[in-house]
C-alpha positions as CSV (number, residue, x, y, z in Angstrom):
1,X,94.4,-39.4,159.3
2,X,96.5,-41.9,161.2
3,X,99.7,-41.3,163.1
4,X,102.2,-43.6,164.9
5,X,103.1,-42.4,168.4
6,X,106.7,-43.0,169.4
7,X,109.2,-40.8,167.5
8,X,106.4,-39.6,165.2
9,X,104.2,-37.6,167.6
10,X,105.9,-38.3,170.9
11,X,109.6,-38.0,171.8
12,X,109.8,-40.9,174.2
13,X,113.6,-41.5,174.0
14,X,114.5,-40.0,177.4
15,X,111.7,-41.8,179.1
16,X,112.3,-45.2,177.6
17,X,116.0,-44.9,178.4
18,X,115.2,-44.1,182.0
19,X,112.9,-47.2,182.3
20,X,115.7,-49.4,181.0
21,X,118.1,-47.8,183.4
22,X,115.7,-48.6,186.2
23,X,115.4,-52.3,185.1
24,X,119.2,-52.5,184.9
25,X,119.5,-51.1,188.5
26,X,116.9,-53.5,189.8
27,X,118.3,-56.6,188.1
28,X,122.0,-55.9,187.9
29,X,121.9,-56.6,184.1
30,X,123.9,-54.1,182.1
31,X,121.7,-52.5,179.4
32,X,123.0,-50.2,176.6
33,X,120.3,-47.5,176.6
34,X,121.7,-45.9,173.5
35,X,121.2,-49.1,171.6
36,X,117.7,-49.4,173.0
37,X,116.8,-45.9,171.8
38,X,118.2,-46.6,168.3
39,X,115.7,-49.5,168.0
40,X,112.5,-47.9,169.3
41,X,109.5,-49.2,167.4
42,X,109.1,-53.0,167.4
43,X,107.3,-54.8,170.2
44,X,108.7,-54.5,173.7
45,X,109.4,-58.2,174.1
46,X,111.8,-58.0,171.1
47,X,113.9,-55.4,172.9
48,X,113.8,-57.1,176.3
49,X,115.1,-60.3,174.6
50,X,118.4,-58.5,173.7
51,X,119.2,-58.1,177.5
52,X,117.5,-61.0,179.3
53,X,117.2,-64.8,178.6
54,X,114.0,-65.9,176.9
55,X,112.6,-67.4,180.1
56,X,112.8,-63.9,181.8
57,X,111.3,-61.9,178.9
58,X,107.6,-62.1,180.1
59,X,108.7,-61.1,183.7
60,X,110.8,-58.2,182.5
61,X,108.3,-57.0,180.0
62,X,105.6,-57.0,182.8
63,X,108.0,-55.1,185.1
64,X,108.8,-52.5,182.3
65,X,105.1,-51.9,181.8
66,X,104.5,-51.6,185.6
67,X,107.0,-48.8,186.0
68,X,106.7,-47.1,182.6
69,X,103.9,-44.6,183.4
70,X,105.7,-43.2,186.5
71,X,109.1,-42.9,184.9
72,X,108.7,-42.4,181.1
73,X,105.6,-40.4,180.6
74,X,106.7,-37.4,182.6
75,X,109.8,-37.3,180.5
76,X,107.9,-37.5,177.2
77,X,107.6,-34.4,175.0
78,X,106.2,-33.6,171.6
79,X,108.1,-34.2,168.4
80,X,108.7,-31.1,166.2
81,X,105.5,-30.3,164.3
82,X,103.4,-32.8,166.1
83,X,100.8,-30.5,167.6
84,X,100.5,-28.4,164.5
85,X,100.0,-31.5,162.4
86,X,97.2,-32.9,164.6
87,X,95.6,-29.5,164.8
88,X,95.8,-29.2,161.0
89,X,93.8,-32.4,160.6
90,X,91.2,-31.2,163.0
91,X,90.9,-27.8,161.4
92,X,90.0,-29.5,158.1
93,X,87.3,-31.5,159.9
94,X,89.3,-34.7,159.9
95,X,89.6,-37.4,162.6
96,X,93.0,-38.2,164.2
97,X,93.7,-41.9,164.8
98,X,96.8,-42.9,166.7
99,X,97.9,-46.5,166.2
100,X,100.9,-47.5,168.2
101,X,103.0,-50.5,169.1
102,X,102.9,-49.3,172.7
103,X,100.4,-51.1,175.0
104,X,96.9,-49.6,175.0
105,X,97.1,-48.0,178.5
106,X,100.4,-46.3,177.9
107,X,99.3,-45.1,174.5
108,X,96.3,-43.4,176.1
109,X,98.4,-42.0,178.9
110,X,101.0,-40.6,176.6
111,X,98.3,-38.9,174.4
112,X,96.7,-37.4,177.5
113,X,100.0,-36.3,178.9
114,X,100.8,-34.5,175.6
115,X,97.3,-33.0,175.5
116,X,96.8,-33.9,171.9
117,X,93.3,-33.7,170.4
118,X,93.1,-37.3,169.2
119,X,89.8,-39.0,168.4
120,X,90.9,-42.7,168.6
121,X,93.9,-44.4,170.2
122,X,94.8,-48.0,169.4
123,X,97.8,-49.7,171.1
124,X,99.6,-53.0,171.0
125,X,99.9,-53.3,167.2
126,X,103.0,-53.3,165.0
127,X,103.7,-53.6,161.3
128,X,101.0,-55.1,159.1
129,X,98.9,-55.8,162.2
130,X,98.3,-52.1,162.4
131,X,96.5,-52.3,159.0
132,X,93.4,-53.9,160.6
133,X,92.9,-50.9,162.9
134,X,93.7,-48.4,160.1
135,X,91.0,-50.0,157.9
136,X,88.5,-50.3,160.8
137,X,88.8,-46.6,161.5
138,X,88.7,-45.4,157.9
139,X,92.2,-44.0,157.8
140,X,93.4,-42.9,154.4
141,X,96.9,-41.8,155.3
142,X,99.3,-43.2,157.9
143,X,102.3,-41.3,159.1
144,X,105.2,-43.0,160.9
145,X,108.9,-43.2,161.4
146,X,109.5,-46.9,161.1
147,X,109.6,-49.4,158.3
148,X,106.9,-51.2,160.2
149,X,104.7,-48.1,159.7
150,X,105.2,-48.4,155.9
151,X,104.1,-52.1,156.2
152,X,101.1,-50.9,158.2
153,X,100.0,-48.5,155.5
154,X,100.7,-51.1,152.8
155,X,98.5,-53.7,154.6
156,X,95.7,-51.2,154.8
157,X,96.2,-50.2,151.2
158,X,96.5,-46.5,152.1
159,X,99.1,-43.7,151.6
160,X,102.3,-44.0,153.6
161,X,104.1,-41.0,154.8
162,X,107.5,-41.5,156.4
163,X,109.1,-39.1,158.8
164,X,112.9,-39.5,159.3
165,X,112.8,-38.9,163.0
166,X,113.4,-42.4,164.2
167,X,115.7,-45.3,163.4
168,X,115.5,-44.9,159.6
169,X,116.7,-42.0,157.5
170,X,114.8,-40.6,154.5
171,X,116.6,-42.8,151.9
172,X,115.8,-45.9,153.9
173,X,112.1,-45.0,154.2
174,X,112.0,-44.1,150.5
175,X,113.7,-47.3,149.4
176,X,111.3,-49.3,151.5
177,X,108.3,-47.9,149.7
178,X,107.0,-44.9,151.7
179,X,104.9,-42.8,149.3
180,X,106.3,-39.6,150.7
181,X,109.1,-38.9,153.1
182,X,109.4,-35.8,155.3
183,X,112.4,-34.9,157.6
184,X,109.9,-34.4,160.4
185,X,106.3,-33.3,160.9
186,X,106.8,-29.6,160.4
187,X,106.0,-29.7,156.6
188,X,103.0,-31.9,157.2
189,X,100.4,-29.2,157.7
190,X,101.3,-27.6,154.3
191,X,101.1,-31.0,152.6
192,X,97.7,-31.7,154.2
193,X,96.3,-28.3,153.2
194,X,97.4,-28.8,149.7
195,X,96.0,-32.3,149.4
196,X,92.6,-31.2,150.5
197,X,92.2,-27.7,149.0
198,X,92.3,-28.6,145.4
199,X,95.9,-27.5,144.7
200,X,98.7,-30.0,144.0
201,X,99.4,-32.7,146.6
202,X,101.5,-30.7,148.9
203,X,100.0,-27.2,148.4
204,X,103.1,-25.6,146.9
205,X,103.3,-24.3,143.3
206,X,106.9,-25.6,143.1
207,X,105.7,-29.1,144.0
208,X,107.0,-29.6,147.5
209,X,107.8,-27.6,150.7
210,X,111.3,-27.5,152.2
211,X,112.4,-30.8,153.5
212,X,110.6,-33.1,151.1
213,X,112.5,-36.2,149.8
214,X,113.3,-35.5,146.2
215,X,112.9,-39.2,145.5
216,X,109.2,-39.1,146.0
217,X,107.7,-35.9,144.4
218,X,104.0,-36.8,145.1
219,X,101.7,-39.2,146.7
220,X,98.7,-41.2,145.5
221,X,95.5,-39.3,145.5
């Protein structure tokens, strides 16, 4: 079972905003951290390019990564339902694979900080590029908050579950092609149990637990 990290398992908003405030203080460049937080997901260099000229993007991206661990990780907390979702996978004998756009070192640090029982962490991939790692590690379902995570699942030819906890709401994720959309991870353990215990796909007689997007009543088996 595959999961994205930022705004899927990990609430990194406060930490990321703090890192950008530090960059702003160091450089004197005004940065709208609310705008930054609204765009969490794509590669770091894309966000840096909103605030610095192209020739400074490599320098500022390197500086961001240098200070990230000390500033952002202590401020990172779990998203609602994250621990329960990971533990539900493990309870059924499954493997948990985190594939993130965050660099490898900070992906690993974040998972350790949150004390999540994860089997594999892969960082530095976004969108369809994640599909290679998902296939390599035998992932059958990928859960994420971003349209790029739908692209990742599509590239790997696996089930895509969207969670409306990031930049995109449930209709946007549904319209983009997620197989199933949840408001957050809290309904995920019920869906998982249902998928793997022989009942219907989400494990509820009525067809979906509270919070499911009505636009997508089921997922591919």
